[in-house]
Residue, then its C-alpha position, 0 to 999 in steps of 0.5 A: m612478482m606483484d599483483e597487477p591493480k584490477p581494473w575499476r570495475h572489478r575494485f567494485s563489487i556489483r552488489r553494491g549497485v544492487y543495493l544502491l537500487p532499492s534505496l534510490l527507488t525509496l527516495t524516488n517514493l520519498l520524493c514523490g512524496f514531498y512533491a505531492v505535498v507541494l502540489t497541494l499546498q498549490s491547490e494542484y490536487h490532480q498532480a499531487c494525486l498523480a505524484i502519490i500514484a507514481a510513489f505507488v510504483a517506486d514503493a512496489l519495485d524497491g521492495r520486491i528487486a530487494r527480495m529477488t535479489g537477496t538485499t534486503s537489509e535493516f536499513g532498507v527496512e526503516f528508510d522505506s517505512l519513514a518514506d511511507l510515512v511521509t508519502f502515504c500518511v503525511a501527504p494524503a492526510i495534507l491532501i484530503y484536508h487542503k482540498w475538504l477537511m480544512e473547512i471543517p473547524t477542529i474536526g478537520w485536522v483532527c480527523a487528518f491527524v488521526y489518519v496520520a497517527c494510526g499510519a505511524i502506528r500501523l508502520a512501526r507495528f510492521n517493523a517490530h515483527d519479521t519484515t523479511t518473512t513473505t507471506a500472504y497476508f497483511n496483518g491491518l490495511p498497508t499504508p499505500a493501499a490506505a493512501a489510494g483513498p483520498v487519492s480515489l476521492i479527489l479523482l472521484d470529484e475531479r476527473i470521473f465525476p467532476g462537481e456531482t459526487h459531493a465528496g467532501i461530506v464523506a471525507p472525514w468518515v473517510c479518514i477515520l475508516l482507513a485510520f482504524l482498518m490500517v491499525s485493526s487485525v483485517r487481513y488483506p493480500s499481500f501478493k508478495n508470494l505471485r511468482w513471475e518466473g516459469r509457465v502460466p495458462a494462456r487464460f491467465l496471459i489473456a486476462a493479463v492483457f485484458f486487465i493492462f488495457i482496460f487499466v490503460s485506457k481508463f486509468y483514473v475509473a481502473f485505479t479507483s474501482f481496484f482500490f475499492l475492490y482492495l478495501i473490501s477484499g479484507l472485509v471479505i477475507q477476514l469475514a470468511y476467517f471468522r466463519g472458518l473458526k466458527l465452523g472448526r469450533q462446531a466440528g469439535r464440539y461435535e466429534g467430542r459429543v460423538e467420542d461421549r458416546s461411543 
């Protein structure tokens, strides 16, 4: 007796849909980045910032869903990096160039290009290593965090302190600083090791609710503040790391002297 044909929904593995979901989120990330460029060319800077912020959400979800479902792949890694290059390197550079840097002859577009080039190097360096390994720290400022720099400047100038920041003066320096941090070895928290399952202390839940309330009620202020705190956190971690190495060397020398005397 011949086997009866399997129903349609059994012939197609659910796992294919799981593979599809991270790719759709990455495509959403790319769409938001491209739309941000379009809005920038129309001088809609605030809307362009919102498009990049939406890309942050899509970029955070695609990797986490891929890791949770065990569907990470080389294609997904490369596709995600290409989307990040457009959304978090090219789009922010065009945004800050069109807003302020184009008024500075030559130096303006050079600063924007340096930002894009360092972002591309940062992504290439990330892909050259084992990107499937979950680590507690990034080696260098991640491109999404760097993209939050131009976005924060726009929000400061147009929404938080309208016309009072004179952000155009610091815009070139912000580009160079972010470019340097992306290709540096400064360690930044990755938050990949956060566990969402299991029990958590009640005070953690209360703090999370309070943070969400502040973030929603004062979104622009909270977003900009979080960017600056994250930017400084890497520098603090790096200083603590160097201090730990220095103390370790001093302890080793002291132990060596004690052994010599004995």
